N, C-alpha and C positions, 0 to 999 in steps of 0.2 A: 505493501499500500503507500503510495506518496500522498504526497501536500500537490493540490495541483494547481497551485501557485508556483511556489519555488523550486518544487519536484524532490523535497526531499526525503530521502525514505524515514516512511513511519514504522515499520516494521517493527521494531523495538519500544516504540512508545506505548503506556498504555492510553484506554480510552480518554481519559480525560488529559492527559498530553497532548496525545494526537486531537483532541476538539482543541486544543486552546490555541496549538499550535496553526492550526489550519485557519480557524476563527480571526486569528493576531492576523496571518496574511490576508485574508479576502478583505478588511474592513478596517485596517489602522494605517499611523502615521508614522515614521520613523523619530521624528520631531517632537518635543513632547506641544502635548494642545495648548495655543493660546487660552488665555481666563477670558468667558465669555463675557463681555461686557453689562451683559443687562442682566446676571446674578450676580446676588451678593452674596457672604460667605459661603463661599465656593473654597473647598481644597483636594488635597490629592487623592482624595481615596479613591480605590477602583472599583467599590462598589456600590450597589444602588444604597437611596437612604433607609437606615437602619429603622424601620418598623415595631414599636413596643406593643407588646399586647396592649391591651383596652382595658383602663383600670377600672372598677365599680364604680369611683365616683363619678362617673359617665363626664368625665372633663373631655373624650374625644381619643386622638390620637395625639400622643406626644411627638414632634417632629425633632430629631434626631439636627445634629449641623453636619452629619457624613454624606457627601453626594454623591452620585456615580458619576466617576468618569472615563469616559470610555476614549483609549487609546489604542488605536487600530491601525492596520498597515494593512494593503494587499502590495506583495511585494513585487511589484513590477517585473522586476529583472528587467530594470533600466543597465543596458552596458555600461553606464558607469559606474555601477556600484563592484562588480568585477574586472578581475582579466581574467577571461576563462582560457584555460587549458586543457576544453574538451577532448578527450579522445575514446569516449562510448562509441558502443555500438550503433545509428542511427536503425537499425530497423528493428521495428518496434510498431504496439500494434495502431499506435498514433500517427504511422507512415503508410499513406496506401501504396498498392503496386505501385513500380517507378515505369511512366509511359513517355513514348519520345515525343515531343514536341516539336510543332513548324518553327522555323525561324524565320524573323520578319526584322523589318529595320526597327520596328516600334520594339520588339521584344527584347532586341538587343538594346536600345536604347534604353530602355526603361526595367534590364534586366536585374533580379537579385544579384548579381554580382555586383552593383552598384550601390545595394543596399548594405551589402556585405563590408563593401570598399568604407563607407560611411561610419557604419558599427567600430571598423576597426580602425580607423583615424581617430575616430571619440577617443576607443578607448586608450588607445597609446599616447595619448596627446594632450589626455585631459586626467588619466586615472590618479596623478601623485597630486594632483590639485586639490583646497580645500574644495566642499560643494558651491558654494556660494560663488563660485569661481570658475566653476568648470562648464563646458559649452553642454546645451541639453540635447537629446539624442534628436536624431533628424527628424522621428516619426511625432515630435511633440511642435515641429514649427514647418507650418503649410507648404509645400513644394512649392519656391518661384514667389509669393506673399508675406507679408512682412506681419504675421498672424500666426501667434503661440496660441498651443490649447494644453490646459492642464499642466504647466510649465513652472508654475509658480516657488519652485524648491531651488529654481537658478538664479533669482531673483528677477532684478531689471535685466529684460537681455537687449543688447544692442542692436539698431533697425528692428526690432519689433516697434509697433505703432497701436498695436492690437491685442488683447487678452481675452483668452475666453477664457471660463472653466463650464464645466458639463453640468456638475452638479457638486451637493456640499458632502462629500464622504470625503475623509481625511487625507487621502493620499492623494486626492487630485488639488486639494487646495490648500497643500503642504511649506509652511511657510507664509501664509497668508495672517495676517495683523493687522493691527491698528496701526499699525507705520509704516502700511505699503501706501507708497509714492512712484510708483514703476511707471502707471498707465493706466490706461482707461480698462475695464472690466466689463462684459459683455457676459451675460448666462440670462436665463429665465427668471421672471419675476420672484417665483417661491427661494430657488437658490438665491438672490441678493437679497433675501431677507433673511435665509437660514447665515450666512455667510456672515452681516453683517452683522448676528445677533451673537453666534460664535467666537468669529474673527477677530469682532470689535472693526473691521475693515468701513473704510468714512464712505459714507453714501455717496460722496463726489465723486468717488474713485466708480463708484457701481454704473453698469447702464444695464436697467433690464430691458430684454424685450420680450415682447408678447411672441407666443407661438403661433406655429400656421399662418408667418406672414414673412413676407421679404424686406427684408431690411438694411439698406446702403449703410457702409460703417465706413465712418469719416477715412481722411487721412492712408486709404487701401488701396487709393486709384481706383473707386468704384465696386471692390468686391461687397456682395450681396450674399446676406445670410440669411436660410429658414431655420428656426428651433423646431422641434417637433420632440411629442413626450417618448421618452428612451424605453420606459415601462422599464423603467429601474427601481428609483427609490422616487417620494417629493419632487420635484423642481429638475430631475435629470433630464438633459437632451442630447440628442442625436441632432448633427447639426449640417445642414448642406450651404456649399462653400460654393459661388460662381465667381470668376472674374478672369483677370489677364495675369500672366507671370511676370512681375516686374522687379524682381531683387531676391539673390540667392544671400538671405538675410542671416544667414549661418555659412561661415567657410568649411565644406567639408570637399571630400575629395570628386566629388562630385558636381559638376554645375550642370543647372538645367540647359539647353539650347533654344530654349523657349523665352526667355529672358526678353522682354521688349518686341515680343510677337503682339501680333493682332488676334491670335487665339482666343477663345474663351476655354477654360479649367473647370470640368468639376469635379466638388470631390466631395464626398461624406464621411465622415466623421461620427462613429457609431459613442467616442466615450464609454462609459460603462450601460447594457445595455439587456434588456431580456426581448429578442427578433423576433417578432409576430406577422401575420398577414397584414397588422394594418398600415405597421408601414412597409412593404413593398407597394400598400393600394396607394400611399398619402398623395395626393397630387403631387405634390414638389419631389417624387420618389421616380412614381410611376412613370413609366414612358422616356424617361432621365438613364443614358450611359454616362457610367463616372468613371471619368481618370483614374481615380485613386478611392478606394474604399478605404481610412483607418480603422478595423476591425479589433473589439476585444476579444481577445481569444485566448480569457482565463480557462474556461474549457474545451479548449479545441483538441479533445482527444475523445474518441469514442466510447473509452470508460466510460465518461459523464454524459450516459445519453437519458439524463431524469425526463421523467413526465413533464406535460405541460402546466404552466400554471395555476389555472382555470382548478383542474383535476386535483390540484393537490389543495388548493381552499375547501375546496366541496369536500375532500377526502378528512382533511380535520375538523371541520364542523360536524360531519356526519363521524366522526370517531366519538367524537366528544359530547354527540346524543347518543349514540349506542352504547356510552358508559354509562351514564345517566340513568338510562331508561331500563338500564340492567340486563341489552340483548348482548353483551357481550362476557366473557370470561375468561378467564387468566387460565390456560390450560395447554399445556404441549408447548412446544417450542418452535424455532426457525428451521431447525432441522428436520423435525417432523414436517412441516409444510414443502422444504425441498422433495425431501424424499420421496412426497405426494407426486410428486410431478409440477409442481407450481413453478419451477423457473423455464418451462417448455415455452418455445417461439411458440407454438401452436396454441398454447392458451389463450382463452379468450381473454382472459384478464393477467397479464405478467407485472413484472415488477418487483423492487422491493429495497428494502433499507435497514441496516443497522448500525449503529453508533459501535458495535462490539465485537465484532469479528467479518471476516470473509464468509459468502457461504459457504455452507457445508461445514459450518462451525457452530456447537449449541452457542448461542449467544444472546438467552434469557428467554424469559416467557411474553408468548403473543398473541393476539387477538383472535379467538375463533370463534366463529359466526356461522351462522344457520345454513346458506346455501349462496349460489351464485349471481341469483336474483334478488337475493335480500337485501340488496344494497340502499333501496331508497329510506329517507328516513319515516318511522311509524307517523301516526294520524293524529296523536298526542298532542296535545296542547303544552306550550310551555308553563301555563302558570303548575301542570301536575308532573315537571322536573324537581328533582327534589334540589332546595337553594342551601344546602351544606357544601355542595361540591365545589373547591376550589380550582378555576383554570390558571394554569399561568405559560405568558407568552413570551420564549426568551426571543428581543431584537437586539439590532444595533441602534446606533444612536437616530438613526431615521434607516427605514424599511421596514417591513413586513408588517404594515399596517393592514394590508389584504387580510389574513388569516384574522388578524384582531376584532376586525370590525365582521367580517364573517362569523365567529363563533359569536361574539354578543350579542349581535342580530339573532340568531338564534336562539339565545338563552335571554333573551329580551332583558340585558344586561346593562350596567354601566361599566366602564374599563377603567380600573385606576392607574395612575403609573405618580411618579413622585415628583412634586415640585416644580426639581429641574430639568426631569423629561418634557414637561406638559409646557413646559416657557419653549422648550423647542418645540413639539409637536404645531404647536399652535401657530409657529411661524409656518407652517406647510398651506396654511388657510383651507382646508381639508375641512368643510363644516360638518358632515355627517361624521366625521371622526371627532370634532370638538363636542358636538351634541351629546357624543356618549363619554365623556373625560370628565372624571372627580377625582378628590384630591383623597377622597374618604375611601380606604381599603375596604370597610365593612358596607359602604354600597357599594360593593361593584363585585360580582361570581368572577369578572376575568380580570387579571392584572399582568402587567407587562413587568418584565423583569430584563437586565443584561443575558445574553448568552448564558457569560459564564455563570450565571445563577440558577441557571434551572436544567441541574443532575439529582440524578436522584442521590447524589451524596449532601446536596444543598435543599432540598425540597422540605424534609421532614423539616429543619430548623426552621425554613420559612412559613410552613403552615402551624408549628408549636407558637407562634406568634398571635393565632387567632384559634383557640382553643376555644373549644364553647362555641366557638360561629361558624366554622366548616371542620370537617369531620375529615373529609379527605382531597385529597390535590391531583390534578392530572400536568401535568408539564410539557408543551409542546415545543419543542428544539427545531426551527426549521433550518435547514441547511442542505446545501445539493451537493458536497462534496461526499459525503458518506455515501453514496446511491450505488448499488451494488446492480449490473447488467443480467437480469435474470438468466440470459443463453452462458453465461459465462464467461463471458467476454473479459479477457482481460489485457494486460500490457504486455503479455507473452504471443497473443493472438493477431499473426498480420496478414490472415486471410479476410480479412472485412472489405466490401466493396462498398461502393457507396449505395448501388441497386440495394443491396442486405441491409444491409444500415436503414434504407426509408421503409423496405417493406416490413421488417422487425419492428421500428419504433414509429411505425403512425397506422399499426392494427394496432397497439395497448392501447386498455382502459382502465386508468388508477381511481382505485376506490379506497376508502378506509381499511379493509379488507386486508390490504396490503400491506399497514402500517402495522409494523411490531414493537413490544415495548423491548427498553434495556433492561440488561443484566440488573434484579434486586429490585424488578416495582412487584409490585404486593397490591391486592385490594385499596392499603391506605395511601400507598405512593404511590403512581405509577409515571414515567417519562417517555415519551416519545421521539425520537429521530426522525422527521419527514424531508425528504427531497422536496425542500423550497427554496429555490435562487433566484436572484434577482437578475443573475447574468445568465446570457445565452447557454444554452445546452450544447453541446456538438451535433445533435441534431436539428437543432435549430438554425447555429451557425450554417450548415448544409443547404436545408431547404432556403435559407433566406439570401445566399450565395447561389442557387441556383436561380436563384428567380430575379435579379435585379442583373442588371445588364452594368457590364465595367468591364475595365483594361486592365486592372491592378488590383489586389491587398496590400496590405501593409500591419502586420500584428503591428498591436502597442505592449502586448502584455507577453510573460514568459521568453525573451528576446535576449535573455544575457547569455547562451549559453547555443556556441554553434551547433550543435546538435540539434537541440531543443527550434530553433529558428529553420534549420532544412526539411526539419518532419513536417512545420507547418506551412514551407513554401509549398513542399509535395501535394501537401492537402489543396493548398492553394490552386495549384497546376491540375489537378484533379476536380478540383471544381470547377475551372475556365472550363478543360475540355468535356466535362460530364452535361454541362450548360451547352457547349456548341452542338453536340448529339443531340440534345434535346428541343432545341431552338429548330434543327433542321426536321424533326418529327412533326413542328407547329407547338410544341411544351414549352413554354417560354416562363410559366412557374410551377411550383410543388404545391398539388391539391392540399388547400386548405382543407382542418376538420373543422373549423369554425372562424368567427371573423377572429378570433385574437388569438386561435393556437393553430399550429399543426398537427 
């Protein structure tokens, strides 16, 4: 088992250590978080606000001075962070069969050799410099344009006249603070609210842009941008850039021959996103051929073909309802389910998730239900459901709100979050969520906690604070990296084809029957890892690439090692070849199962 972000081997890690490592990589920053300007009495505690059990005097809940401080980083794998002397074998499940590609002048001009040269140039010349003096990697500067995207860790960059922020996760706004004076920052309206609140960036430097509208960016020689909801976290954007190439803003070994020409270039920067058919069908994308797609490659590995997000949200809701209605029993293990044929691709429902081990290993108790067709919620009303069961959902600083809202609505419950988190959430301008929030933990059957606080070891202490009010607790821990392919696909399987992957993954349907409790769960405390991610799965990346007209894809994550870059390039080439074959047959997009997922 490897970390999907930094590729660290986690075989020797226990469950808690592995989860901590990956969740830290997925959403964190290497620099300390700036102090939120809108919050007083904050300290450096790594836990949520401590909740003290209600006293008999009816004075309510005592507030403690501790606040949650989530420090997380997705190790982007910037080539600047290490000089890799990688000699590993690149024949891997994440590498498709090699195919000969036609050679053209464009391919020669835009080949990955140029990318390799640029990365090597940056590594050799920059690795010994302090980070603030380093040159940003080429994929953070739009080719031929004076525009940087998510490059704040490098401070003020010469020749850059416009800085873009795709969303308010700390690995993307790293180094932003109230002291930022480097230039104007363009982002969505919600992201502007969040970085002002979290980092203290002056409104004078923030230029919020409305979604789905073409905007002309000053001092860029006429570059226009369109922001589109990235389906990642609140305020996140993918961005369409259109304009001429006017400058090689950052010196590299490659100089574009198109500087000063009249040709219009079109780029799509995906930031962090969960790809969906809605992106392909957006007016700013549909029918457009992109010269470059800057792609979020966090899960560019066939191992991570986790289920569609809407299915997982419904499964989490139904899991909670089935628990409360007594329609589930803790009985048997995942091993029993696998032995019964659960993992076969031909099964009508396939997919599994485990925080506690690989498929085939007894990993704790699992939910067992009656029959395949018995997956719809029963007709009992929420008033008949027990009110003494607490549901705790693990989240990042922002993100995972959709699961929280779905569960809260199904229980007709308010949602408790501590004061610091509520201040952050209210900056998302989500009226539906705002109407659910409460600062009284006893008034809500659904609580939000940091991901690290939702484990089989921490939940007993958490529910003990509410003794006499809640009698048992269900923990929901959403994270995509623990997903295991039910057909046994692993990093040693080199026989996967695009056709096989699509046939396998687009025929699955994920329900609450596919969710298993972690080792140590019981009738009093149970915890479930669910394959919910706000990054695109490998399957979604494949569907996206096969459905969008493009010349070239540039990876923005996992770029440090040459072997990783080569594997990703091979997939990009395979996608392009497969798309050409499909277009020749008149198949210009991958057929979607719904408006919002493939």
